[in-house]
C-alpha positions as CSV (number, residue, x, y, z in Angstrom):
1,M,12.7,-3.4,-23.6
2,V,10.6,-1.8,-21.0
3,L,10.9,-3.5,-17.6
4,N,7.9,-1.8,-15.9
5,A,5.2,0.8,-16.6
6,R,2.9,2.9,-14.5
7,D,-0.6,3.5,-15.7
8,L,-3.4,5.0,-13.6
9,G,-1.2,4.7,-10.5
10,V,-0.6,0.9,-10.9
11,N,3.0,-0.3,-11.5
12,I,3.1,-3.2,-13.9
13,L,6.2,-5.3,-14.5
14,A,7.0,-6.9,-17.8
15,E,6.0,-10.3,-16.6
16,L,2.7,-8.8,-15.4
17,S,3.6,-9.4,-11.8
18,P,2.0,-7.1,-9.2
19,E,5.2,-7.4,-7.0
20,M,6.4,-3.8,-7.6
21,H,2.9,-2.3,-7.1
22,I,2.4,-4.1,-3.8
23,S,5.9,-3.0,-2.5
24,D,5.2,0.6,-3.5
25,I,1.8,0.9,-1.8
26,V,2.9,-0.9,1.3
27,R,6.0,1.3,1.6
28,A,3.8,4.5,1.1
29,A,1.3,3.3,3.8
30,Y,4.1,2.7,6.3
31,A,5.6,6.1,5.5
32,F,2.3,7.8,6.0
33,L,1.8,6.1,9.4
34,A,5.4,6.9,10.5
35,N,4.8,10.6,9.6
36,G,1.7,10.5,11.8
37,R,3.6,9.1,14.7
38,V,6.2,11.8,14.4
39,T,3.6,14.5,14.1
40,F,1.5,13.4,17.1
41,K,3.3,12.4,20.3
42,Y,0.1,10.8,21.6
43,M,-2.5,9.3,19.4
44,A,-5.8,7.9,20.9
45,K,-7.1,4.7,19.3
46,E,-10.0,6.5,17.8
47,M,-7.8,9.1,16.2
48,F,-5.5,6.4,14.7
49,R,-8.5,4.5,13.4
50,N,-9.9,7.6,11.7
51,I,-6.5,8.4,10.1
52,Y,-6.1,4.8,9.0
53,E,-9.6,4.5,7.5
54,T,-9.5,7.8,5.7
55,C,-5.9,8.1,4.5
56,V,-4.1,4.7,4.6
57,R,-6.7,2.1,3.8
58,P,-7.9,3.7,0.5
59,R,-4.2,3.7,-0.7
60,L,-3.9,0.0,0.1
61,E,-7.2,-0.9,-1.6
62,Y,-6.7,1.1,-4.8
63,A,-6.7,-1.2,-7.8
64,A,-7.1,-4.2,-5.6
65,P,-8.7,-6.4,-8.3
66,F,-5.6,-6.0,-10.4
67,W,-3.0,-7.0,-7.8
68,N,-5.1,-9.2,-5.5
69,S,-2.8,-12.2,-5.7
70,H,-3.0,-15.8,-5.0
71,L,0.7,-15.9,-3.8
72,K,1.1,-16.2,-0.1
73,K,4.1,-13.8,0.0
74,H,2.0,-11.0,-1.5
75,K,-0.8,-11.6,1.0
76,E,1.6,-11.6,4.0
77,K,3.3,-8.3,2.8
78,Y,-0.1,-6.6,2.5
79,G,-1.5,-8.1,5.7
80,K,1.1,-6.5,8.0
């Protein structure tokens, strides 16, 4: 039995829960921001905003209609 599958960049669990997909995209977004902080010792607010809007936010919003959940724990994880 297949426990999860990845199609078009979206991870789907056997019970059709978006839990794994949400964890993956949030982890990737944090990793990207951490790499930016290591790369730039000082980052102005405008520069951070530009990086966030062009690189991080599209990753978080990809396939949002699929995983947009009604569960509070998913919204809290994404909202950080």
